[in-house]
TIGUKE-779273 format. One record per atom (N, C-alpha, C): atom name; residue number from 1; x, y, z. Coordinates in Angstrom, 1 decimal. Example, Ala and Ser with C-alpha at 12.3 -4.5 7.8 and 13.67 -1.06 7.14 Angstrom:
N, 1, 13.2, -5.7, 7.8
CA, 1, 12.3, -4.5, 7.8
C, 1, 13.2, -3.3, 7.8
N, 2, 12.8, -2.2, 7.1
CA, 2, 13.7, -1.1, 7.1
C, 2, 12.9, 0.0, 7.9
This chain:
N, 1, 365.0, 228.3, 166.1
CA, 1, 364.7, 228.2, 164.6
C, 1, 366.1, 228.3, 163.9
N, 2, 366.7, 227.3, 163.6
CA, 2, 368.0, 227.3, 162.9
C, 2, 367.8, 227.5, 161.4
N, 3, 368.6, 228.3, 160.8
CA, 3, 368.6, 228.5, 159.4
C, 3, 369.7, 227.6, 158.8
N, 4, 369.3, 227.0, 157.6
CA, 4, 370.3, 226.2, 156.9
C, 4, 371.2, 227.1, 156.1
N, 5, 372.3, 226.5, 155.7
CA, 5, 373.3, 227.3, 154.9
C, 5, 372.7, 227.8, 153.6
N, 6, 371.8, 227.0, 153.0
CA, 6, 371.1, 227.5, 151.8
C, 6, 370.2, 228.7, 152.1
N, 7, 369.5, 228.6, 153.2
CA, 7, 368.6, 229.7, 153.6
C, 7, 369.4, 231.0, 153.8
N, 8, 370.6, 230.9, 154.5
CA, 8, 371.4, 232.0, 154.7
C, 8, 372.0, 232.6, 153.4
N, 9, 372.3, 231.7, 152.4
CA, 9, 372.8, 232.2, 151.1
C, 9, 371.6, 232.9, 150.4
N, 10, 370.4, 232.4, 150.5
CA, 10, 369.3, 233.0, 149.9
C, 10, 369.0, 234.4, 150.4
N, 11, 369.1, 234.5, 151.8
CA, 11, 368.9, 235.8, 152.4
C, 11, 370.0, 236.8, 151.9
N, 12, 371.2, 236.3, 151.8
CA, 12, 372.3, 237.1, 151.4
C, 12, 372.0, 237.6, 149.9
N, 13, 371.6, 236.7, 149.1
CA, 13, 371.3, 237.1, 147.7
C, 13, 370.2, 238.1, 147.6
N, 14, 369.1, 237.9, 148.4
CA, 14, 368.0, 238.9, 148.4
C, 14, 368.4, 240.2, 149.0
N, 15, 369.4, 240.2, 149.9
CA, 15, 369.9, 241.4, 150.4
C, 15, 371.1, 242.0, 149.6
N, 16, 371.4, 241.3, 148.5
CA, 16, 372.5, 241.8, 147.6
C, 16, 373.8, 241.8, 148.4
N, 17, 374.0, 240.8, 149.3
CA, 17, 375.3, 240.7, 150.0
C, 17, 376.1, 239.6, 149.4
N, 18, 377.4, 239.9, 149.3
CA, 18, 378.3, 238.8, 148.8
C, 18, 379.1, 238.4, 150.1
N, 19, 378.8, 237.2, 150.6
CA, 19, 379.5, 236.7, 151.8
C, 19, 380.6, 235.7, 151.4
N, 20, 381.8, 236.0, 152.1
CA, 20, 382.9, 235.0, 151.9
C, 20, 382.6, 233.8, 152.7
N, 21, 383.4, 232.8, 152.6
CA, 21, 383.2, 231.5, 153.3
C, 21, 383.3, 231.8, 154.8
N, 22, 384.3, 232.6, 155.2
CA, 22, 384.4, 233.0, 156.6
C, 22, 383.2, 233.7, 157.1
N, 23, 382.6, 234.6, 156.3
CA, 23, 381.4, 235.3, 156.8
C, 23, 380.2, 234.4, 156.8
N, 24, 380.1, 233.4, 155.9
CA, 24, 379.0, 232.5, 156.0
C, 24, 379.1, 231.7, 157.3
N, 25, 380.3, 231.2, 157.6
CA, 25, 380.5, 230.5, 158.9
C, 25, 380.1, 231.3, 160.1
N, 26, 380.5, 232.6, 160.1
CA, 26, 380.1, 233.5, 161.2
C, 26, 378.6, 233.7, 161.3
N, 27, 378.0, 233.8, 160.1
CA, 27, 376.5, 234.0, 160.1
C, 27, 375.8, 232.7, 160.7
N, 28, 376.3, 231.6, 160.3
CA, 28, 375.7, 230.3, 160.8
C, 28, 375.8, 230.3, 162.3
N, 29, 376.9, 230.8, 162.9
CA, 29, 377.1, 230.7, 164.3
C, 29, 376.4, 231.8, 165.0
N, 30, 376.2, 233.0, 164.4
CA, 30, 375.6, 234.1, 165.1
C, 30, 374.1, 234.3, 164.9
N, 31, 373.6, 233.9, 163.8
CA, 31, 372.2, 234.2, 163.5
C, 31, 371.2, 233.3, 164.3
N, 32, 371.6, 232.1, 164.6
CA, 32, 370.7, 231.2, 165.4
C, 32, 370.4, 231.8, 166.8
N, 33, 371.4, 232.3, 167.6
CA, 33, 371.0, 232.9, 168.9
C, 33, 370.1, 234.1, 168.7
N, 34, 370.2, 234.9, 167.7
CA, 34, 369.4, 236.0, 167.5
C, 34, 367.9, 235.6, 167.2
N, 35, 367.8, 234.6, 166.4
CA, 35, 366.5, 234.1, 166.1
C, 35, 365.8, 233.4, 167.3
N, 36, 366.7, 232.7, 168.1
CA, 36, 366.2, 232.1, 169.3
C, 36, 365.6, 233.2, 170.3
N, 37, 366.4, 234.3, 170.4
CA, 37, 366.0, 235.4, 171.3
C, 37, 364.6, 236.0, 170.8
N, 38, 364.5, 236.2, 169.5
CA, 38, 363.3, 236.7, 168.9
C, 38, 362.1, 235.8, 169.2
N, 39, 362.4, 234.5, 169.1
CA, 39, 361.3, 233.5, 169.5
C, 39, 360.9, 233.6, 170.9
N, 40, 361.9, 233.8, 171.8
CA, 40, 361.6, 234.0, 173.2
C, 40, 360.8, 235.2, 173.5
N, 41, 361.0, 236.3, 172.7
CA, 41, 360.3, 237.5, 172.9
C, 41, 358.8, 237.3, 172.5
N, 42, 358.6, 236.5, 171.5
CA, 42, 357.2, 236.3, 171.0
C, 42, 356.4, 235.5, 172.1
N, 43, 357.0, 234.9, 173.0
CA, 43, 356.3, 234.1, 174.1
C, 43, 356.1, 235.0, 175.3
N, 44, 356.5, 236.2, 175.4
CA, 44, 356.3, 237.1, 176.5
C, 44, 354.8, 237.4, 176.6
N, 45, 354.3, 237.3, 177.8
CA, 45, 352.9, 237.6, 178.1
C, 45, 352.8, 239.1, 178.2
N, 46, 352.1, 239.7, 177.3
CA, 46, 351.9, 241.2, 177.2
C, 46, 350.4, 241.6, 177.6
N, 47, 349.7, 240.6, 178.2
CA, 47, 348.4, 240.9, 178.7
C, 47, 348.4, 242.1, 179.6
N, 48, 347.5, 243.1, 179.4
CA, 48, 347.5, 244.3, 180.2
C, 48, 348.4, 245.4, 179.8
N, 49, 349.3, 245.1, 178.9
CA, 49, 350.3, 246.1, 178.4
C, 49, 349.6, 246.9, 177.3
N, 50, 349.4, 248.2, 177.5
CA, 50, 348.7, 249.0, 176.5
C, 50, 349.6, 249.1, 175.2
N, 51, 348.9, 249.1, 174.1
CA, 51, 349.6, 249.3, 172.8
C, 51, 350.0, 250.8, 172.7
N, 52, 351.2, 251.0, 172.1
CA, 52, 351.7, 252.3, 172.0
C, 52, 351.7, 252.8, 170.5
N, 53, 351.5, 251.9, 169.6
CA, 53, 351.5, 252.3, 168.2
C, 53, 350.3, 253.2, 167.9
N, 54, 350.5, 254.3, 167.3
CA, 54, 349.5, 255.2, 166.9
C, 54, 349.1, 256.2, 168.0
N, 55, 349.7, 256.1, 169.2
CA, 55, 349.4, 257.0, 170.3
C, 55, 350.0, 258.3, 170.1
N, 56, 351.2, 258.4, 169.4
CA, 56, 351.9, 259.7, 169.3
C, 56, 351.1, 260.5, 168.2
N, 57, 351.1, 261.8, 168.5
CA, 57, 350.4, 262.7, 167.6
C, 57, 351.3, 263.0, 166.4
N, 58, 350.8, 262.7, 165.3
CA, 58, 351.6, 262.9, 164.1
C, 58, 351.2, 264.3, 163.4
N, 59, 352.1, 265.1, 163.3
CA, 59, 351.8, 266.4, 162.7
C, 59, 352.4, 266.5, 161.3
N, 60, 351.5, 266.5, 160.4
CA, 60, 351.9, 266.6, 159.0
C, 60, 351.9, 268.0, 158.5
N, 61, 352.8, 268.3, 157.6
CA, 61, 352.8, 269.6, 157.0
C, 61, 352.4, 269.5, 155.6
N, 62, 351.9, 270.5, 155.0
CA, 62, 351.5, 270.5, 153.6
C, 62, 352.8, 270.6, 152.8
N, 63, 352.8, 269.7, 151.7
CA, 63, 354.0, 269.7, 150.8
C, 63, 353.8, 270.9, 149.9
N, 64, 354.8, 271.7, 149.8
CA, 64, 354.8, 272.9, 148.9
C, 64, 356.0, 272.9, 148.1
N, 65, 355.8, 273.0, 146.8
CA, 65, 357.0, 273.1, 145.8
C, 65, 357.3, 274.6, 145.8
N, 66, 358.6, 274.9, 146.2
CA, 66, 359.0, 276.3, 146.1
C, 66, 360.0, 276.6, 145.1
N, 67, 360.5, 275.6, 144.3
CA, 67, 361.4, 275.8, 143.2
C, 67, 362.8, 276.0, 143.6
N, 68, 363.1, 276.0, 144.9
CA, 68, 364.5, 276.2, 145.4
C, 68, 365.4, 275.1, 145.1
N, 69, 364.9, 273.9, 144.8
CA, 69, 365.7, 272.7, 144.6
C, 69, 366.0, 272.4, 143.2
N, 70, 365.7, 273.4, 142.3
CA, 70, 365.9, 273.1, 140.8
C, 70, 367.3, 272.9, 140.5
N, 71, 368.2, 273.6, 141.1
CA, 71, 369.7, 273.4, 140.9
C, 71, 370.1, 272.0, 141.4
N, 72, 369.6, 271.6, 142.5
CA, 72, 369.9, 270.2, 143.0
C, 72, 369.4, 269.2, 142.1
N, 73, 368.2, 269.4, 141.6
CA, 73, 367.6, 268.4, 140.7
C, 73, 368.4, 268.3, 139.4
N, 74, 368.8, 269.4, 138.9
CA, 74, 369.6, 269.4, 137.6
C, 74, 371.0, 268.7, 137.9
N, 75, 371.6, 268.9, 139.1
CA, 75, 372.9, 268.3, 139.4
C, 75, 372.7, 266.8, 139.5
N, 76, 371.7, 266.3, 140.2
CA, 76, 371.4, 264.9, 140.3
C, 76, 371.2, 264.3, 138.9
N, 77, 370.4, 264.9, 138.1
CA, 77, 370.1, 264.4, 136.8
C, 77, 371.4, 264.3, 135.9
N, 78, 372.2, 265.3, 136.0
CA, 78, 373.4, 265.3, 135.2
C, 78, 374.4, 264.3, 135.6
N, 79, 374.4, 263.9, 136.9
CA, 79, 375.4, 262.9, 137.4
C, 79, 374.8, 261.5, 137.4
N, 80, 373.6, 261.3, 137.2
CA, 80, 373.0, 259.9, 137.3
C, 80, 373.4, 259.1, 136.0
N, 81, 373.9, 257.9, 136.2
CA, 81, 374.4, 257.1, 135.0
C, 81, 373.3, 256.6, 134.0
N, 82, 372.1, 256.3, 134.5
CA, 82, 371.1, 255.8, 133.6
C, 82, 369.8, 256.5, 133.7
N, 83, 369.4, 257.2, 132.7
CA, 83, 368.2, 258.0, 132.8
C, 83, 367.5, 258.1, 131.4
N, 84, 366.2, 258.4, 131.5
CA, 84, 365.5, 258.6, 130.3
C, 84, 364.7, 259.9, 130.5
N, 85, 365.3, 261.0, 129.9
CA, 85, 364.7, 262.3, 130.2
C, 85, 364.9, 262.7, 131.6
N, 86, 363.8, 262.9, 132.3
CA, 86, 363.9, 263.3, 133.8
C, 86, 363.6, 262.1, 134.7
N, 87, 363.6, 260.9, 134.1
CA, 87, 363.3, 259.7, 134.9
C, 87, 364.6, 259.0, 135.1
N, 88, 364.9, 258.6, 136.4
CA, 88, 366.1, 257.9, 136.7
C, 88, 365.8, 256.4, 136.7
N, 89, 366.7, 255.7, 136.0
CA, 89, 366.5, 254.2, 135.9
C, 89, 367.4, 253.6, 137.0
N, 90, 366.7, 252.7, 137.8
CA, 90, 367.5, 251.9, 138.8
C, 90, 367.2, 250.5, 138.6
N, 91, 368.0, 249.6, 139.1
CA, 91, 367.7, 248.1, 139.0
C, 91, 366.5, 247.8, 139.8
N, 92, 365.7, 246.8, 139.3
CA, 92, 364.6, 246.3, 139.9
C, 92, 364.9, 245.7, 141.3
N, 93, 364.0, 245.7, 142.2
CA, 93, 364.3, 245.1, 143.5
C, 93, 364.6, 243.7, 143.5
N, 94, 364.0, 242.9, 142.6
CA, 94, 364.2, 241.5, 142.6
C, 94, 365.1, 241.0, 141.4
N, 95, 365.7, 242.0, 140.7
CA, 95, 366.6, 241.6, 139.6
C, 95, 367.9, 241.2, 140.3
N, 96, 368.6, 240.2, 139.7
CA, 96, 369.9, 239.9, 140.2
C, 96, 370.9, 240.9, 139.7
N, 97, 371.8, 241.3, 140.6
CA, 97, 372.9, 242.3, 140.2
C, 97, 373.8, 241.7, 139.2
N, 98, 374.3, 242.6, 138.3
CA, 98, 375.2, 242.2, 137.2
C, 98, 376.5, 241.9, 137.8
N, 99, 377.2, 240.9, 137.3
CA, 99, 378.6, 240.6, 137.8
C, 99, 378.5, 239.7, 138.9
C-alpha cells in the first residue's frame, strides 16, 4: 500500500509535523516498506492462537484526593500561558497550528 506525497503531507499536517523536502523524500522511501510489512502481518494465520487481550488481571485503586498536590497545581496554573480561572486553554486537536 503505497502512500502518495499528498497523503504523507496530510499525515504530517495531522501530526503537526513540519517536514523538509529531504524529510519528505525519506518518508516516501521508508514508509512503504513499513506498510507492506504491516500488510503481511494481517495475512498471518492466527487460527488456534489464544487471545491475550484482557487476560491480565487489572488492579485498580480508588482515587483519593489528599491535597498534597495543591502547591504543584498552583505552580502549573501560574506558569501556564493561556487560562481562564483554573481552566487551562489548549489548542483544539483539529485546529491548524498558528504560524
